[in-house]
FIVOLO-959851 format. One line per field, with one value per atom (N, C-alpha, C): residue number from 1; atom name; x, y, z. Coordinates in steps of 0.001 Angstrom, whole numbers. Layout:
resi <- (NUM; ...) .
name <- (CA; ...) .
east <- (X; ...) .
north <- (Y; ...) .
up <- (Z; ...) .
***
This chain:
resi <- (1; 1; 1; 2; 2; 2; 3; 3; 3; 4; 4; 4; 5; 5; 5; 6; 6; 6; 7; 7; 7; 8; 8; 8; 9; 9; 9; 10; 10; 10; 11; 11; 11; 12; 12; 12; 13; 13; 13; 14; 14; 14; 15; 15; 15; 16; 16; 16; 17; 17; 17; 18; 18; 18; 19; 19; 19; 20; 20; 20; 21; 21; 21; 22; 22; 22; 23; 23; 23; 24; 24; 24; 25; 25; 25; 26; 26; 26; 27; 27; 27; 28; 28; 28; 29; 29; 29; 30; 30; 30; 31; 31; 31; 32; 32; 32; 33; 33; 33; 34; 34; 34; 35; 35; 35; 36; 36; 36; 37; 37; 37; 38; 38; 38; 39; 39; 39; 40; 40; 40; 41; 41; 41; 42; 42; 42; 43; 43; 43; 44; 44; 44; 45; 45; 45; 46; 46; 46; 47; 47; 47; 48; 48; 48; 49; 49; 49; 50; 50; 50; 51; 51; 51; 52; 52; 52; 53; 53; 53; 54; 54; 54; 55; 55; 55; 56; 56; 56; 57; 57; 57; 58; 58; 58; 59; 59; 59; 60; 60; 60; 61; 61; 61; 62; 62; 62; 63; 63; 63; 64; 64; 64; 65; 65; 65; 66; 66; 66; 67; 67; 67; 68; 68; 68; 69; 69; 69; 70; 70; 70; 71; 71; 71; 72; 72; 72; 73; 73; 73; 74; 74; 74; 75; 75; 75; 76; 76; 76; 77; 77; 77; 78; 78; 78; 79; 79; 79; 80; 80; 80; 81; 81; 81; 82; 82; 82; 83; 83; 83; 84; 84; 84; 85; 85; 85; 86; 86; 86; 87; 87; 87; 88; 88; 88; 89; 89; 89; 90; 90; 90; 91; 91; 91; 92; 92; 92; 93; 93; 93; 94; 94; 94; 95; 95; 95; 96; 96; 96; 97; 97; 97; 98; 98; 98; 99; 99; 99; 100; 100; 100; 101; 101; 101; 102; 102; 102; 103; 103; 103; 104; 104; 104; 105; 105; 105; 106; 106; 106; 107; 107; 107; 108; 108; 108; 109; 109; 109; 110; 110; 110; 111; 111; 111; 112; 112; 112; 113; 113; 113; 114; 114; 114; 115; 115; 115; 116; 116; 116; 117; 117; 117) .
name <- (N; CA; C; N; CA; C; N; CA; C; N; CA; C; N; CA; C; N; CA; C; N; CA; C; N; CA; C; N; CA; C; N; CA; C; N; CA; C; N; CA; C; N; CA; C; N; CA; C; N; CA; C; N; CA; C; N; CA; C; N; CA; C; N; CA; C; N; CA; C; N; CA; C; N; CA; C; N; CA; C; N; CA; C; N; CA; C; N; CA; C; N; CA; C; N; CA; C; N; CA; C; N; CA; C; N; CA; C; N; CA; C; N; CA; C; N; CA; C; N; CA; C; N; CA; C; N; CA; C; N; CA; C; N; CA; C; N; CA; C; N; CA; C; N; CA; C; N; CA; C; N; CA; C; N; CA; C; N; CA; C; N; CA; C; N; CA; C; N; CA; C; N; CA; C; N; CA; C; N; CA; C; N; CA; C; N; CA; C; N; CA; C; N; CA; C; N; CA; C; N; CA; C; N; CA; C; N; CA; C; N; CA; C; N; CA; C; N; CA; C; N; CA; C; N; CA; C; N; CA; C; N; CA; C; N; CA; C; N; CA; C; N; CA; C; N; CA; C; N; CA; C; N; CA; C; N; CA; C; N; CA; C; N; CA; C; N; CA; C; N; CA; C; N; CA; C; N; CA; C; N; CA; C; N; CA; C; N; CA; C; N; CA; C; N; CA; C; N; CA; C; N; CA; C; N; CA; C; N; CA; C; N; CA; C; N; CA; C; N; CA; C; N; CA; C; N; CA; C; N; CA; C; N; CA; C; N; CA; C; N; CA; C; N; CA; C; N; CA; C; N; CA; C; N; CA; C; N; CA; C; N; CA; C; N; CA; C; N; CA; C; N; CA; C; N; CA; C; N; CA; C; N; CA; C; N; CA; C; N; CA; C; N; CA; C; N; CA; C; N; CA; C; N; CA; C; N; CA; C) .
east <- (146709; 146877; 148423; 148981; 150627; 151158; 150461; 151060; 150873; 149790; 149500; 150477; 150554; 151615; 153123; 153378; 154892; 155232; 154175; 154286; 154492; 153689; 153705; 154950; 155516; 156890; 158062; 157893; 158651; 158409; 157923; 157120; 157725; 159002; 159573; 160630; 160772; 161714; 161431; 162337; 161961; 162991; 163876; 164819; 164358; 164964; 164525; 163275; 162713; 161707; 160330; 159362; 158218; 157382; 157085; 156037; 154703; 154244; 152778; 151695; 151826; 151081; 151260; 152435; 152345; 151703; 151854; 151540; 149842; 149307; 147923; 147293; 147711; 147221; 147196; 148119; 148224; 147248; 147059; 146082; 144778; 144395; 143187; 142653; 143660; 143488; 143174; 143981; 143816; 142393; 141946; 140537; 139597; 139699; 138670; 138483; 139871; 139982; 139505; 139660; 139376; 137649; 137148; 135765; 135058; 135537; 134857; 135115; 136325; 136331; 135489; 135406; 134343; 133004; 132621; 131246; 131232; 132206; 132273; 132236; 132903; 132687; 131416; 130904; 129485; 128372; 128533; 127659; 127771; 129133; 129417; 129191; 129304; 128968; 130308; 131427; 132853; 133382; 134441; 135341; 136778; 137326; 138538; 139230; 138494; 138946; 139643; 138911; 139684; 140663; 140539; 141840; 143033; 142742; 143976; 144460; 143729; 144206; 145050; 144418; 145083; 146503; 146595; 147859; 148933; 148335; 149294; 149752; 149142; 149551; 150212; 150442; 150763; 152565; 153185; 154486; 154734; 154004; 154083; 153668; 152421; 152048; 152863; 153519; 154602; 155755; 156181; 157098; 157083; 155950; 155605; 155326; 154955; 154668; 156039; 156996; 158197; 158922; 158829; 159532; 158811; 157705; 156893; 157448; 157614; 158120; 159684; 160525; 161714; 161682; 160787; 160583; 160524; 159732; 159691; 160970; 162097; 163197; 163070; 162122; 161923; 162528; 162889; 163162; 161724; 161808; 160666; 160246; 160827; 160424; 159322; 159048; 158083; 156875; 156833; 155223; 154692; 155698; 155235; 154493; 154576; 153737; 152285; 151867; 150464; 149995; 150914; 150454; 149990; 150175; 149768; 148240; 147409; 146002; 145502; 144699; 143841; 144912; 145800; 146725; 147831; 148167; 149335; 148861; 147777; 147381; 147224; 146675; 146581; 147848; 148713; 150206; 150764; 150435; 151181; 150558; 149061; 148471; 149072; 149330; 149882; 151450; 152189; 153220; 153305; 152547; 152278; 151656; 151065; 150367; 151313; 152498; 153464; 154013; 154477; 155262; 156800; 157385; 158591; 159568; 160755; 161784; 162321; 162796; 162831; 164425; 165066; 166602; 166984; 168005; 168551; 168654; 168215; 168398; 169227; 169169; 169917; 169377; 168315; 167222; 167533; 167928; 168107; 167883; 167843; 167451; 165948; 165469; 164216; 163633; 162376; 161709; 160970; 160744; 160092; 160963; 162466; 163362; 163640; 163760; 164232; 162933; 161694; 160575; 160449; 161164; 161330; 162341; 162950; 164179; 163570) .
north <- (100687; 101979; 102289; 101632; 101640; 101345; 100165; 99671; 100713; 101390; 102551; 103689; 104141; 105160; 104891; 103707; 103308; 103331; 103011; 103089; 104351; 105324; 106787; 107347; 106837; 107501; 107148; 105895; 105503; 105906; 107154; 107764; 107349; 107538; 107307; 106145; 105184; 104270; 103004; 102660; 101586; 100408; 100645; 99523; 98818; 97568; 96984; 95856; 95326; 94294; 94753; 94326; 94615; 93184; 93107; 91814; 91741; 90791; 90675; 91339; 91267; 92209; 93612; 94157; 95496; 95985; 95024; 95400; 95314; 94099; 94068; 94929; 95388; 96321; 97720; 98211; 99345; 99390; 98313; 98131; 98097; 97619; 97720; 98977; 99739; 101077; 102073; 101958; 102665; 102594; 101178; 100968; 101602; 101611; 101966; 103505; 104175; 105580; 106100; 105501; 106114; 105960; 104710; 104676; 105744; 106046; 107182; 108458; 108637; 110117; 110003; 108989; 108851; 109220; 108585; 108967; 110335; 110877; 112327; 113164; 112852; 113576; 113665; 112470; 112382; 112983; 113160; 114002; 115618; 115705; 117292; 117723; 116844; 117387; 117709; 117314; 117608; 116292; 116683; 115371; 115429; 116086; 116284; 115357; 115120; 114793; 112970; 112354; 111096; 110979; 111914; 111926; 112619; 113472; 113994; 113070; 112308; 111268; 110285; 109911; 108787; 109232; 110505; 111054; 111120; 111490; 111476; 110454; 109116; 107865; 107323; 107787; 106897; 106343; 107247; 106939; 105934; 106199; 105029; 103675; 103773; 102603; 101789; 102497; 101794; 101415; 102133; 101605; 100601; 100483; 99130; 97870; 98435; 97151; 96699; 97532; 97103; 96414; 96993; 96297; 94779; 94729; 93483; 92662; 92732; 92154; 91613; 92553; 92309; 91373; 91258; 90082; 88778; 88683; 87390; 87134; 87790; 87864; 87884; 88907; 89484; 90887; 91382; 92747; 93498; 94838; 95690; 95839; 95502; 95708; 94787; 93475; 92801; 93424; 94636; 95289; 95691; 95817; 96083; 94923; 93900; 92560; 92895; 93759; 94080; 94792; 95191; 95833; 94869; 93570; 92639; 92351; 92533; 92436; 91052; 91237; 90218; 89411; 88616; 87733; 88505; 89337; 90288; 90827; 91222; 91629; 90433; 89263; 88049; 87570; 87710; 87092; 87994; 89303; 90275; 90070; 90087; 89486; 88244; 87163; 85855; 86116; 86937; 87462; 88405; 88999; 89930; 88985; 88202; 87115; 85924; 85855; 84694; 84986; 84107; 84132; 84616; 85443; 86079; 85024; 85283; 84378; 84360; 83223; 83359; 83429; 83962; 84085; 85548; 85993; 87224; 87269; 88140; 88016; 89511; 89683; 90814; 92136; 92130; 93378; 93523; 92826; 93042; 91882; 91872; 90707; 90388; 89334; 88846; 89914; 90506; 91477; 90582; 89419; 88581; 88363; 88090; 87802; 89314; 90230; 91727; 92145; 91818; 92029; 91225; 90046; 89238; 89677; 90407; 90893; 92027) .
up <- (88449; 87883; 87753; 88529; 88572; 87185; 86620; 85499; 84330; 84502; 83410; 83452; 84931; 85038; 84856; 84927; 84832; 83254; 82448; 81100; 80537; 81149; 80802; 81093; 82190; 82952; 81829; 81046; 80090; 78906; 78647; 77729; 76162; 75920; 74677; 74765; 75721; 75933; 75236; 74075; 73278; 73591; 74367; 74829; 76031; 76463; 77571; 77185; 78340; 78263; 79137; 78629; 79256; 79528; 80927; 81083; 80470; 80124; 79792; 80499; 81950; 82546; 82355; 82425; 82037; 80650; 79730; 78492; 78441; 78891; 78739; 79932; 80962; 81773; 81249; 80726; 79753; 78615; 78038; 76903; 77379; 78750; 79263; 79631; 80170; 80435; 79449; 78464; 77121; 76664; 76312; 76018; 76695; 78184; 78924; 78868; 79080; 78870; 77498; 76345; 75101; 74841; 75528; 75283; 76327; 77384; 78206; 77593; 76934; 76126; 74749; 74323; 73102; 73435; 74604; 75189; 75501; 76150; 76562; 75197; 74165; 72795; 72402; 72292; 71958; 72678; 74011; 74946; 74716; 74672; 74643; 73027; 72150; 70820; 70230; 70885; 70366; 69548; 68957; 68354; 68559; 69760; 69812; 71081; 71955; 73273; 73035; 72435; 72137; 71253; 70073; 69244; 69867; 70868; 71378; 72399; 73048; 73889; 73149; 72089; 71323; 70725; 70259; 69869; 70949; 72365; 73296; 74009; 73783; 74289; 73149; 71918; 70846; 71141; 71474; 72071; 73101; 74267; 75271; 74719; 73819; 73468; 72356; 71526; 70865; 71580; 72541; 73492; 74226; 74849; 75490; 74570; 73352; 72623; 72202; 71867; 71376; 72630; 73848; 74957; 75033; 75046; 75018; 74080; 72795; 71683; 72172; 72735; 73202; 74226; 74999; 76258; 75378; 74387; 73704; 72797; 72896; 72044; 70734; 70386; 68984; 68926; 67615; 67564; 67337; 67887; 67693; 66511; 65394; 64250; 63497; 64537; 64302; 64594; 65017; 65135; 63814; 62749; 61312; 60910; 61403; 60760; 61060; 61686; 61887; 60466; 59699; 58550; 57509; 57492; 56747; 57000; 55996; 56082; 56856; 57786; 58347; 59323; 58884; 59596; 60205; 59807; 60582; 61978; 62268; 63534; 64596; 63881; 64638; 65016; 64240; 64555; 65649; 65531; 66396; 67904; 67776; 69164; 69854; 68970; 69459; 70045; 69551; 69847; 71040; 71340; 72652; 73713; 73494; 74318; 74770; 74190; 74331; 75851; 76444; 77746; 77307; 78036; 77712; 77856; 77442; 77834; 79265; 79678; 81145; 81517; 80304; 80622; 80091; 80274; 80003; 78449; 77531; 76182; 75694; 74386; 73998; 74355; 75049; 75319; 76639; 77439; 79070; 79845; 81211; 82000; 81889; 82449; 82542; 83449; 83182; 83985; 85318; 84956; 86198; 87227; 86651; 88041; 88556; 87718; 88184; 89321; 89034; 89961; 91254; 91256; 92348; 93469; 92982; 94214; 95016) .
***
């Protein structure tokens, strides 16, 4: 749960780097929470819980995705590759799953090295 809360604490931080684990744990929690809220919406006969949550985590999700791209030594603008039909989303997933650079880059120090201290 700390991974999820840490991303929310960095609500609109688009600089720096994010480890793979930070990104994928946040994504996992988002999927679980969205599914639970969608079921609640269906059971309660409403249609606003899941969309409100989605809007609420939009900026943290963008922030952690951009920081994850920074960890692979790519610009945050690479997130726009997902707009290319079919292949763009697959390429973005590959970028997000790629191991980060093990050295300091233009976006900051290696988060694995920082976590080790």
